[in-house]
C-alpha positions in Angstrom: -0.2 0.0 -0.1 3.2 2.4 -0.3 2.0 3.1 -3.7 -1.4 4.4 -2.6 0.1 6.5 0.1 2.6 8.0 -2.4 -0.4 8.7 -4.4 -2.1 10.3 -1.9 0.5 12.5 -0.6 1.1 13.8 -4.6 -2.8 14.3 -4.6 -3.1 16.2 -1.4 0.2 18.5 -2.3 -1.3 19.2 -5.7 -4.7 20.0 -4.4 -3.0 22.6 -2.2 -1.0 24.2 -5.2 -4.3 24.3 -7.1 -6.5 25.4 -4.6 -4.3 27.5 -2.7 -3.6 29.3 -5.8 -6.9 29.9 -6.7 -7.5 31.3 -3.2 -4.4 33.7 -3.5 -5.6 34.9 -6.7 -9.1 35.5 -5.6 -8.9 37.1 -1.9 -5.3 39.0 -2.4 -4.3 39.4 -6.1 -7.4 40.2 -7.9 -8.7 42.7 -5.3 -5.0 44.7 -5.5 -5.2 44.3 -9.2 -8.8 46.0 -9.1 -7.5 48.7 -6.5 -4.3 49.7 -8.8 -1.7 48.7 -6.6 0.4 46.9 -9.2 0.0 49.9 -11.6 -2.5 51.5 -13.6 -2.6 48.6 -16.1 -5.0 46.0 -14.5 -4.5 43.7 -17.7 -0.9 43.9 -17.5 -0.4 43.1 -14.0 -3.3 40.2 -14.3 -1.4 38.8 -17.2 2.0 38.7 -15.2 0.5 36.8 -12.2 -1.4 34.5 -14.6 2.0 33.9 -16.6 3.8 32.9 -13.6 1.0 30.6 -12.3 -0.3 28.9 -15.3 2.3 26.1 -15.6 1.9 25.6 -12.1 -1.8 24.9 -11.8 -1.8 22.8 -15.1 0.7 20.5 -13.6 -1.5 20.4 -10.1 -4.8 19.7 -12.3 -2.9 16.8 -14.4 -1.1 15.3 -10.8 -4.5 15.5 -8.9 -6.3 13.7 -12.0 -3.7 10.9 -12.5 -3.5 10.4 -8.7 -7.3 10.7 -8.2 -7.9 8.1 -11.0 -4.7 5.4 -9.8 -5.9 5.4 -6.1 -9.7 4.8 -7.4 -8.4 1.9 -9.7 -6.0 0.7 -7.2 -8.3 0.6 -4.2 -11.3 -0.5 -6.2 -13.5 2.5 -5.2 -15.6 2.7 -8.6 -18.7 1.4 -6.3 -18.7 4.6 -4.5 -19.8 6.4 -7.6 -23.0 4.3 -7.5 -24.1 5.8 -4.2 -25.0 9.3 -3.1 -23.4 8.7 0.2 -19.9 9.4 -1.6 -21.5 12.5 -3.1 -17.9 14.3 -2.6 -16.2 11.9 -4.9 -18.6 12.7 -7.6 -18.3 16.6 -6.2 -14.3 15.9 -6.9 -14.5 14.5 -10.5 -16.8 17.2 -11.4 -14.8 19.9 -10.0 -11.4 18.3 -11.8 -13.3 18.4 -14.9 -14.6 21.8 -14.7 -11.3 23.1 -13.9 -9.3 21.1 -16.8 -11.8 22.3 -19.2 -11.4 26.0 -18.1 -7.5 25.6 -17.9 -7.0 23.4 -20.7 -9.6 24.1 -23.5 -11.6 27.4 -22.5 -8.7 29.4 -21.7 -6.3 28.8 -24.5 -9.4 28.4 -27.1 -11.2 31.3 -26.4 -11.9 32.6 -22.7 -8.4 34.4 -22.6 -9.0 36.5 -25.7 -12.8 37.3 -24.6 -11.2 38.5 -21.5 -8.6 40.5 -22.9 -11.0 42.6 -25.0 -13.4 42.7 -22.4 -10.8 44.2 -20.2 -9.7 46.6 -22.7 -13.1 48.3 -23.4 -14.3 48.2 -19.5 -11.6 46.9 -17.3 -13.7 47.8 -14.0 -16.2 45.5 -15.1 -14.1 42.5 -16.6 -12.2 42.4 -13.5 -15.4 42.3 -11.2 -16.7 39.7 -13.5 -13.5 37.7 -13.3 -13.1 38.1 -9.5 -16.6 36.7 -8.9 -16.0 34.0 -11.1 -13.0 33.1 -9.2 -14.9 33.6 -5.7 -17.7 31.0 -7.3 -14.8 28.4 -8.1 -13.3 28.9 -4.5 -16.4 28.5 -2.7 -17.1 25.3 -4.7 -13.7 24.3 -4.5 -13.6 24.7 -0.7 -16.9 22.8 -0.2 -15.8 19.8 -2.2 -12.4 19.8 -0.4 -14.1 20.0 2.9 -16.7 17.4 2.1 -13.8 15.3 0.8 -11.9 15.4 4.3 -15.0 15.1 6.3 -16.3 12.1 4.1 -13.3 10.3 3.9 -13.2 9.9 7.8 -16.6 8.9 7.8 -18.3 12.0 8.8 -21.3 11.9 6.7 
């Protein structure tokens, strides 16, 4: 079972990087950008932060997906997906799929360009909308992580 322990360690560390980064961007970076604390060009400030975090979060998402799939297969946990008692397993998969879609499909194909155009036209509105989206994603992420920890320890 050392392989499962190793997979779980990687899984949790990658979730920390992913959700911790989301929390930092949502609660610290975006408010500071909106207040102009990183300069007068909010789009440039956001691009600088995002460029540095993009590889980290994409790597974390891949690790979370791979280790989650490995642990599910190795421990033969597939039956949990047939029971609402393990709702947090479903939530983890849905959340992972949502972020994987955003980071690997939507962002590179269309979302980044659309946001850039919106931010050039009306920066305050575009960044307010972006921050609301980040708050929603953070709330879903924290609820899922809390549910997963509680559920995996028999609280539900």
